[in-house]
C-alpha positions, -999 to +999 in steps of 0.1 A: +240-479+441+231-493+406+195-484+413+204-449+422+223-445+389+194-459+370+170-437+388+192-406+383+194-414+345+155-419+340+150-387+361+175-368+340+160-384+307+125-372+321+136-338+328+153-334+296+124-346+278+099-323+296+123-293+293+124-301+255+087-300+250+081-270+273+109-250+254+094-259+223+060-247+231+074-215+246+096-211+215+065-216+193+044-191+213+073-166+210+077-170+174+039-166+168+040-134+189+070-120+168+050-129+137+021-109+150+042-080+159+057-083+123+024-082+107+011-053+128+042-033+120+037-042+083+000-032+084+012+002+099+035+007+071+010-001+045-016+020+061+009+050+059+014+042+022-021+041+015-031+072+032-002+088+015-013+075-019-051+086-012-035+121-007-017+120-040-047+107-059-068+134-045-044+160-058-042+144-092-080+142-096-083+178-087-053+185-112-073+166-139-104+185-131-087+216-135-073+206-169-105+193-182-120+226-175-090+243-193-094+220-222-130+229-226-122+264-222-095+262-251-119+242-272-145+271-270-120+296-278-108+274-308-143+272-321-147+310-319-115+317-336-124+291-361-159+309-370-143+342-369-118+330-396-143+315-416-163+348-414-132+368-424-125+344-455-164+348-465-160+386-464-127+385-484-141+361-510-172+385-516-148+415-519-126+397-548 
């Protein structure tokens, strides 16, 4: 009877310890799996953000090119007007 109780206690202890270690390994694997899923979701979100930003950068670069062309056009027009004004001033000074 005492031997049966000792055997039952030892068997329970071995079962408890085994269950603890097996459960710990399983929990660790589940945690790793959850971490991988979270990383994959994060990558997906960041990829969407990158794609969106890439599109915005393309739009902004096109706008910059357009504005640079407009600045060049206005500089040319400004130079023409300056030349015309200078020519007008010369003619006016000759008449005076």
